[in-house]
N, C-alpha and C positions, 0 to 999 in steps of 0.2 A: 420181881419184875424181870422179864426176859431181856437178854442183852442183845442189842442190835449192833451189827458190825458194818462199817463202811470202809471202802478203800478207794483212793483216788490215784490213778496211774497218770503220770504227767511227763511231758517233755519240757524242753527249755521254754517253748513259746506259751503253752497252755495245757490244761488237763485234756487228755484224750478220751478218758473213760472214767465214769464214776459207777461203782458197784455197791449195792447195799444188800446185805443178807439178813432176812427176817427169820427168826426162829420158827420152828414148826408150831402152828397153832396161834401165832401172834396175829392180832388184828391189824390190818393195814390202815393207814391214815391217808386221807386225800387232802392235798393242799387246795385251798379255795382262793381263786383269783377272780375278783369281781370289783370293778371300780366303784360300785355303790356301797361297798362295805366300809363303814367308818368306825373308828375307835369310840367316838362319842355316842354311838348308838348301842353300845353294850350296856346291859342292865346294871353292871357293877362299876360303871364309870359315870361320875357326875361332872358333866362338862357345861354346866349352867353359866359359868363365868369365863368362857373361852375367850382368850385374847391373844394377840400376836406375841410370841415368845413364851407362852405358858408352858408349865411343866406339870408332871403328874406326881401326886403324893398320895400314899395310902392313908386312909382315916379309919382307925379301928372303931371309933365312935359310930360312924355310919356304915362300916363294913363295905366301903366303896373306895375306888380310886378317885381322887378329887383333882380337878384341873385348877392350878393356881399360877399367878405370875410372880409370887414370892413364896419360897419354901420356908416354913417355920414350924416350930414344935413348942408345946407348953411344958414338956419335961425332957430332961437329958440334953444331949447335943446332937447336931446333925453333921454327919461326915459324908461328903460327896466323893466317890471314888469311881472314876471312869474306867478303871482297869488298865491293862497293858496291851498295846497293840504292836 
């Protein structure tokens, strides 16, 4: 896989310039911004039980991401790690 490099030049107040260098021959990607795009419309997302506060959990049985209001598993343990910010 080609390596993509990015550099952000900044001042105290905010970034002034963002530069991204694509390797020769790399395919460019276009960001899609459209207010009608919805996560629940993706083919691999089952949002049939969508409720306020729901979370997404992957189901290997259905090979889809499933929307749930309670995260559970039938084997092993679940560890939630939000990372460091």
